PDB file with SEQRES, HELIX, SHEET and CRYST1 records, atoms N, CA, C and O in Angstrom:
SEQRES   1 A   51  MET THR ILE SER ARG ARG LEU GLY ILE LEU ILE VAL CYS          
SEQRES   2 A   51  GLY VAL PRO ALA ILE ILE GLY GLY GLY ILE LEU TYR GLY          
SEQRES   3 A   51  PHE PHE HIS ASN TYR THR PRO VAL VAL ILE TYR GLU ILE          
SEQRES   4 A   51  VAL LEU VAL LEU CYS ALA ALA GLY LEU ILE SER LYS              
HELIX    1 AA1 ILE A    3  PHE A   28  1                                  26    
HELIX    2 AA2 THR A   32  SER A   50  1                                  19    
CRYST1    1.000    1.000    1.000  90.00  90.00  90.00 P 1           1          
ATOM      1  N   MET A   1       0.854  -1.165   0.000  1.00  0.00           N  
ATOM      2  CA  MET A   1      -0.002  -0.001   0.000  1.00  0.00           C  
ATOM      3  C   MET A   1       0.910   1.235   0.002  1.00  0.00           C  
ATOM      4  O   MET A   1       1.860   1.319   0.781  1.00  0.00           O  
ATOM      5  N   THR A   2       0.610   2.166  -0.860  1.00  0.00           N  
ATOM      6  CA  THR A   2       1.441   3.355  -0.984  1.00  0.00           C  
ATOM      7  C   THR A   2       1.157   4.336   0.145  1.00  0.00           C  
ATOM      8  O   THR A   2       0.125   4.263   0.812  1.00  0.00           O  
ATOM      9  N   ILE A   3       2.083   5.242   0.339  1.00  0.00           N  
ATOM     10  CA  ILE A   3       1.960   6.231   1.412  1.00  0.00           C  
ATOM     11  C   ILE A   3       0.773   7.153   1.176  1.00  0.00           C  
ATOM     12  O   ILE A   3       0.122   7.579   2.130  1.00  0.00           O  
ATOM     13  N   SER A   4       0.484   7.466  -0.086  1.00  0.00           N  
ATOM     14  CA  SER A   4      -0.642   8.357  -0.357  1.00  0.00           C  
ATOM     15  C   SER A   4      -1.970   7.675  -0.017  1.00  0.00           C  
ATOM     16  O   SER A   4      -2.905   8.326   0.449  1.00  0.00           O  
ATOM     17  N   ARG A   5      -2.047   6.385  -0.248  1.00  0.00           N  
ATOM     18  CA  ARG A   5      -3.264   5.656   0.111  1.00  0.00           C  
ATOM     19  C   ARG A   5      -3.430   5.597   1.633  1.00  0.00           C  
ATOM     20  O   ARG A   5      -4.542   5.748   2.140  1.00  0.00           O  
ATOM     21  N   ARG A   6      -2.345   5.382   2.351  1.00  0.00           N  
ATOM     22  CA  ARG A   6      -2.399   5.367   3.824  1.00  0.00           C  
ATOM     23  C   ARG A   6      -2.829   6.717   4.373  1.00  0.00           C  
ATOM     24  O   ARG A   6      -3.640   6.782   5.297  1.00  0.00           O  
ATOM     25  N   LEU A   7      -2.300   7.780   3.821  1.00  0.00           N  
ATOM     26  CA  LEU A   7      -2.692   9.118   4.270  1.00  0.00           C  
ATOM     27  C   LEU A   7      -4.165   9.393   3.949  1.00  0.00           C  
ATOM     28  O   LEU A   7      -4.862  10.037   4.731  1.00  0.00           O  
ATOM     29  N   GLY A   8      -4.628   8.910   2.814  1.00  0.00           N  
ATOM     30  CA  GLY A   8      -6.036   9.059   2.449  1.00  0.00           C  
ATOM     31  C   GLY A   8      -6.946   8.348   3.431  1.00  0.00           C  
ATOM     32  O   GLY A   8      -7.999   8.871   3.794  1.00  0.00           O  
ATOM     33  N   ILE A   9      -6.548   7.156   3.866  1.00  0.00           N  
ATOM     34  CA  ILE A   9      -7.335   6.423   4.854  1.00  0.00           C  
ATOM     35  C   ILE A   9      -7.381   7.184   6.167  1.00  0.00           C  
ATOM     36  O   ILE A   9      -8.431   7.242   6.808  1.00  0.00           O  
ATOM     37  N   LEU A  10      -6.270   7.764   6.578  1.00  0.00           N  
ATOM     38  CA  LEU A  10      -6.249   8.550   7.819  1.00  0.00           C  
ATOM     39  C   LEU A  10      -7.156   9.775   7.725  1.00  0.00           C  
ATOM     40  O   LEU A  10      -7.819  10.132   8.698  1.00  0.00           O  
ATOM     41  N   ILE A  11      -7.186  10.415   6.570  1.00  0.00           N  
ATOM     42  CA  ILE A  11      -8.053  11.574   6.394  1.00  0.00           C  
ATOM     43  C   ILE A  11      -9.515  11.161   6.432  1.00  0.00           C  
ATOM     44  O   ILE A  11     -10.340  11.826   7.057  1.00  0.00           O  
ATOM     45  N   VAL A  12      -9.836  10.051   5.753  1.00  0.00           N  
ATOM     46  CA  VAL A  12     -11.218   9.566   5.742  1.00  0.00           C  
ATOM     47  C   VAL A  12     -11.666   9.174   7.148  1.00  0.00           C  
ATOM     48  O   VAL A  12     -12.835   9.347   7.494  1.00  0.00           O  
ATOM     49  N   CYS A  13     -10.756   8.653   7.957  1.00  0.00           N  
ATOM     50  CA  CYS A  13     -11.101   8.304   9.338  1.00  0.00           C  
ATOM     51  C   CYS A  13     -11.098   9.536  10.245  1.00  0.00           C  
ATOM     52  O   CYS A  13     -11.731   9.520  11.301  1.00  0.00           O  
ATOM     53  N   GLY A  14     -10.411  10.578   9.859  1.00  0.00           N  
ATOM     54  CA  GLY A  14     -10.346  11.782  10.686  1.00  0.00           C  
ATOM     55  C   GLY A  14     -11.622  12.599  10.652  1.00  0.00           C  
ATOM     56  O   GLY A  14     -11.985  13.220  11.651  1.00  0.00           O  
ATOM     57  N   VAL A  15     -12.303  12.607   9.531  1.00  0.00           N  
ATOM     58  CA  VAL A  15     -13.550  13.376   9.415  1.00  0.00           C  
ATOM     59  C   VAL A  15     -14.626  12.821  10.349  1.00  0.00           C  
ATOM     60  O   VAL A  15     -15.249  13.603  11.067  1.00  0.00           O  
ATOM     61  N   PRO A  16     -14.875  11.503  10.372  1.00  0.00           N  
ATOM     62  CA  PRO A  16     -15.861  10.993  11.332  1.00  0.00           C  
ATOM     63  C   PRO A  16     -15.439  11.209  12.782  1.00  0.00           C  
ATOM     64  O   PRO A  16     -16.289  11.324  13.665  1.00  0.00           O  
ATOM     65  N   ALA A  17     -14.140  11.265  13.030  1.00  0.00           N  
ATOM     66  CA  ALA A  17     -13.674  11.505  14.393  1.00  0.00           C  
ATOM     67  C   ALA A  17     -14.097  12.892  14.865  1.00  0.00           C  
ATOM     68  O   ALA A  17     -14.547  13.055  15.999  1.00  0.00           O  
ATOM     69  N   ILE A  18     -13.954  13.881  14.005  1.00  0.00           N  
ATOM     70  CA  ILE A  18     -14.317  15.251  14.379  1.00  0.00           C  
ATOM     71  C   ILE A  18     -15.826  15.408  14.472  1.00  0.00           C  
ATOM     72  O   ILE A  18     -16.338  15.926  15.465  1.00  0.00           O  
ATOM     73  N   ILE A  19     -16.532  14.971  13.457  1.00  0.00           N  
ATOM     74  CA  ILE A  19     -17.991  15.120  13.426  1.00  0.00           C  
ATOM     75  C   ILE A  19     -18.644  14.251  14.498  1.00  0.00           C  
ATOM     76  O   ILE A  19     -19.486  14.721  15.263  1.00  0.00           O  
ATOM     77  N   GLY A  20     -18.246  12.979  14.544  1.00  0.00           N  
ATOM     78  CA  GLY A  20     -18.840  12.053  15.511  1.00  0.00           C  
ATOM     79  C   GLY A  20     -18.527  12.440  16.948  1.00  0.00           C  
ATOM     80  O   GLY A  20     -19.374  12.286  17.827  1.00  0.00           O  
ATOM     81  N   GLY A  21     -17.336  12.933  17.194  1.00  0.00           N  
ATOM     82  CA  GLY A  21     -16.985  13.385  18.528  1.00  0.00           C  
ATOM     83  C   GLY A  21     -17.857  14.542  18.985  1.00  0.00           C  
ATOM     84  O   GLY A  21     -18.282  14.592  20.139  1.00  0.00           O  
ATOM     85  N   GLY A  22     -18.120  15.464  18.083  1.00  0.00           N  
ATOM     86  CA  GLY A  22     -19.001  16.581  18.415  1.00  0.00           C  
ATOM     87  C   GLY A  22     -20.429  16.145  18.670  1.00  0.00           C  
ATOM     88  O   GLY A  22     -21.087  16.652  19.579  1.00  0.00           O  
ATOM     89  N   ILE A  23     -20.909  15.207  17.871  1.00  0.00           N  
ATOM     90  CA  ILE A  23     -22.272  14.704  18.065  1.00  0.00           C  
ATOM     91  C   ILE A  23     -22.390  13.973  19.395  1.00  0.00           C  
ATOM     92  O   ILE A  23     -23.356  14.167  20.132  1.00  0.00           O  
ATOM     93  N   LEU A  24     -21.400  13.129  19.701  1.00  0.00           N  
ATOM     94  CA  LEU A  24     -21.440  12.411  20.978  1.00  0.00           C  
ATOM     95  C   LEU A  24     -21.383  13.364  22.165  1.00  0.00           C  
ATOM     96  O   LEU A  24     -22.095  13.177  23.151  1.00  0.00           O  
ATOM     97  N   TYR A  25     -20.540  14.380  22.070  1.00  0.00           N  
ATOM     98  CA  TYR A  25     -20.485  15.341  23.159  1.00  0.00           C  
ATOM     99  C   TYR A  25     -21.809  16.099  23.286  1.00  0.00           C  
ATOM    100  O   TYR A  25     -22.230  16.425  24.395  1.00  0.00           O  
ATOM    101  N   GLY A  26     -22.450  16.374  22.181  1.00  0.00           N  
ATOM    102  CA  GLY A  26     -23.743  17.049  22.210  1.00  0.00           C  
ATOM    103  C   GLY A  26     -24.820  16.219  22.885  1.00  0.00           C  
ATOM    104  O   GLY A  26     -25.682  16.755  23.581  1.00  0.00           O  
ATOM    105  N   PHE A  27     -24.770  14.908  22.680  1.00  0.00           N  
ATOM    106  CA  PHE A  27     -25.752  14.023  23.309  1.00  0.00           C  
ATOM    107  C   PHE A  27     -25.489  13.811  24.796  1.00  0.00           C  
ATOM    108  O   PHE A  27     -26.410  13.884  25.609  1.00  0.00           O  
ATOM    109  N   PHE A  28     -24.231  13.547  25.153  1.00  0.00           N  
ATOM    110  CA  PHE A  28     -23.907  13.124  26.516  1.00  0.00           C  
ATOM    111  C   PHE A  28     -23.348  14.229  27.406  1.00  0.00           C  
ATOM    112  O   PHE A  28     -23.357  14.081  28.628  1.00  0.00           O  
ATOM    113  N   HIS A  29     -22.860  15.331  26.836  1.00  0.00           N  
ATOM    114  CA  HIS A  29     -22.233  16.426  27.593  1.00  0.00           C  
ATOM    115  C   HIS A  29     -21.147  15.901  28.529  1.00  0.00           C  
ATOM    116  O   HIS A  29     -21.002  16.345  29.668  1.00  0.00           O  
ATOM    117  N   ASN A  30     -20.392  14.939  28.001  1.00  0.00           N  
ATOM    118  CA  ASN A  30     -19.316  14.321  28.755  1.00  0.00           C  
ATOM    119  C   ASN A  30     -18.274  13.842  27.749  1.00  0.00           C  
ATOM    120  O   ASN A  30     -18.621  13.452  26.634  1.00  0.00           O  
ATOM    121  N   TYR A  31     -17.005  13.869  28.137  1.00  0.00           N  
ATOM    122  CA  TYR A  31     -15.946  13.490  27.209  1.00  0.00           C  
ATOM    123  C   TYR A  31     -15.630  11.998  27.219  1.00  0.00           C  
ATOM    124  O   TYR A  31     -14.889  11.528  26.355  1.00  0.00           O  
ATOM    125  N   THR A  32     -16.167  11.247  28.166  1.00  0.00           N  
ATOM    126  CA  THR A  32     -15.870   9.812  28.227  1.00  0.00           C  
ATOM    127  C   THR A  32     -16.336   9.068  26.978  1.00  0.00           C  
ATOM    128  O   THR A  32     -15.543   8.316  26.412  1.00  0.00           O  
ATOM    129  N   PRO A  33     -17.584   9.236  26.512  1.00  0.00           N  
ATOM    130  CA  PRO A  33     -17.978   8.545  25.272  1.00  0.00           C  
ATOM    131  C   PRO A  33     -17.179   9.015  24.056  1.00  0.00           C  
ATOM    132  O   PRO A  33     -16.941   8.240  23.130  1.00  0.00           O  
ATOM    133  N   VAL A  34     -16.771  10.263  24.059  1.00  0.00           N  
ATOM    134  CA  VAL A  34     -15.980  10.802  22.943  1.00  0.00           C  
ATOM    135  C   VAL A  34     -14.621  10.107  22.896  1.00  0.00           C  
ATOM    136  O   VAL A  34     -14.149   9.731  21.823  1.00  0.00           O  
ATOM    137  N   VAL A  35     -14.002   9.939  24.047  1.00  0.00           N  
ATOM    138  CA  VAL A  35     -12.684   9.295  24.104  1.00  0.00           C  
ATOM    139  C   VAL A  35     -12.796   7.830  23.662  1.00  0.00           C  
ATOM    140  O   VAL A  35     -11.935   7.338  22.933  1.00  0.00           O  
ATOM    141  N   ILE A  36     -13.836   7.143  24.091  1.00  0.00           N  
ATOM    142  CA  ILE A  36     -14.035   5.752  23.698  1.00  0.00           C  
ATOM    143  C   ILE A  36     -14.241   5.662  22.181  1.00  0.00           C  
ATOM    144  O   ILE A  36     -13.680   4.782  21.528  1.00  0.00           O  
ATOM    145  N   TYR A  37     -15.040   6.565  21.632  1.00  0.00           N  
ATOM    146  CA  TYR A  37     -15.286   6.593  20.190  1.00  0.00           C  
ATOM    147  C   TYR A  37     -13.993   6.865  19.424  1.00  0.00           C  
ATOM    148  O   TYR A  37     -13.743   6.240  18.393  1.00  0.00           O  
ATOM    149  N   GLU A  38     -13.181   7.780  19.912  1.00  0.00           N  
ATOM    150  CA  GLU A  38     -11.913   8.102  19.257  1.00  0.00           C  
ATOM    151  C   GLU A  38     -10.966   6.907  19.294  1.00  0.00           C  
ATOM    152  O   GLU A  38     -10.280   6.630  18.309  1.00  0.00           O  
ATOM    153  N   ILE A  39     -10.921   6.200  20.412  1.00  0.00           N  
ATOM    154  CA  ILE A  39     -10.051   5.027  20.523  1.00  0.00           C  
ATOM    155  C   ILE A  39     -10.481   3.946  19.534  1.00  0.00           C  
ATOM    156  O   ILE A  39      -9.637   3.325  18.889  1.00  0.00           O  
ATOM    157  N   VAL A  40     -11.787   3.721  19.413  1.00  0.00           N  
ATOM    158  CA  VAL A  40     -12.290   2.726  18.457  1.00  0.00           C  
ATOM    159  C   VAL A  40     -11.913   3.123  17.031  1.00  0.00           C  
ATOM    160  O   VAL A  40     -11.502   2.274  16.240  1.00  0.00           O  
ATOM    161  N   LEU A  41     -12.049   4.402  16.700  1.00  0.00           N  
ATOM    162  CA  LEU A  41     -11.668   4.849  15.355  1.00  0.00           C  
ATOM    163  C   LEU A  41     -10.170   4.705  15.099  1.00  0.00           C  
ATOM    164  O   LEU A  41      -9.763   4.338  13.997  1.00  0.00           O  
ATOM    165  N   VAL A  42      -9.366   4.984  16.088  1.00  0.00           N  
ATOM    166  CA  VAL A  42      -7.917   4.842  15.921  1.00  0.00           C  
ATOM    167  C   VAL A  42      -7.557   3.381  15.703  1.00  0.00           C  
ATOM    168  O   VAL A  42      -6.705   3.073  14.869  1.00  0.00           O  
ATOM    169  N   LEU A  43      -8.190   2.479  16.438  1.00  0.00           N  
ATOM    170  CA  LEU A  43      -7.923   1.054  16.257  1.00  0.00           C  
ATOM    171  C   LEU A  43      -8.351   0.575  14.876  1.00  0.00           C  
ATOM    172  O   LEU A  43      -7.651  -0.220  14.248  1.00  0.00           O  
ATOM    173  N   CYS A  44      -9.492   1.053  14.405  1.00  0.00           N  
ATOM    174  CA  CYS A  44      -9.942   0.683  13.056  1.00  0.00           C  
ATOM    175  C   CYS A  44      -9.003   1.229  11.991  1.00  0.00           C  
ATOM    176  O   CYS A  44      -8.670   0.524  11.038  1.00  0.00           O  
ATOM    177  N   ALA A  45      -8.577   2.468  12.143  1.00  0.00           N  
ATOM    178  CA  ALA A  45      -7.656   3.053  11.174  1.00  0.00           C  
ATOM    179  C   ALA A  45      -6.330   2.327  11.175  1.00  0.00           C  
ATOM    180  O   ALA A  45      -5.748   2.093  10.116  1.00  0.00           O  
ATOM    181  N   ALA A  46      -5.840   1.965  12.365  1.00  0.00           N  
ATOM    182  CA  ALA A  46      -4.572   1.228  12.452  1.00  0.00           C  
ATOM    183  C   ALA A  46      -4.705  -0.147  11.794  1.00  0.00           C  
ATOM    184  O   ALA A  46      -3.771  -0.629  11.153  1.00  0.00           O  
ATOM    185  N   GLY A  47      -5.866  -0.768  11.958  1.00  0.00           N  
ATOM    186  CA  GLY A  47      -6.088  -2.052  11.315  1.00  0.00           C  
ATOM    187  C   GLY A  47      -6.110  -1.949   9.802  1.00  0.00           C  
ATOM    188  O   GLY A  47      -5.594  -2.822   9.105  1.00  0.00           O  
ATOM    189  N   LEU A  48      -6.710  -0.875   9.294  1.00  0.00           N  
ATOM    190  CA  LEU A  48      -6.746  -0.684   7.839  1.00  0.00           C  
ATOM    191  C   LEU A  48      -5.362  -0.372   7.270  1.00  0.00           C  
ATOM    192  O   LEU A  48      -5.003  -0.842   6.190  1.00  0.00           O  
ATOM    193  N   ILE A  49      -4.603   0.414   8.001  1.00  0.00           N  
ATOM    194  CA  ILE A  49      -3.283   0.820   7.511  1.00  0.00           C  
ATOM    195  C   ILE A  49      -2.282  -0.328   7.587  1.00  0.00           C  
ATOM    196  O   ILE A  49      -1.375  -0.415   6.760  1.00  0.00           O  
ATOM    197  N   SER A  50      -2.440  -1.199   8.564  1.00  0.00           N  
ATOM    198  CA  SER A  50      -1.454  -2.266   8.727  1.00  0.00           C  
ATOM    199  C   SER A  50      -1.535  -3.344   7.647  1.00  0.00           C  
ATOM    200  O   SER A  50      -0.611  -4.144   7.495  1.00  0.00           O  
ATOM    201  N   LYS A  51      -2.629  -3.365   6.905  1.00  0.00           N  
ATOM    202  CA  LYS A  51      -2.772  -4.376   5.844  1.00  0.00           C  
ATOM    203  C   LYS A  51      -1.828  -4.120   4.706  1.00  0.00           C  
ATOM    204  O   LYS A  51      -1.816  -4.873   3.732  1.00  0.00           O  
TER     205      LYS A  51                                                      
END                                                                             
């Protein structure tokens, strides 16, 4: 996998992190669900990049 493809995957995973984090904070008014959501996204992105 080329470096440009890996960077593209990180960008595609970064957009849901920002939008989804804001939505979760809006629902729960707490950062704990946001942190859990971010960790799950990082693990998914790492799994995609490691292939």
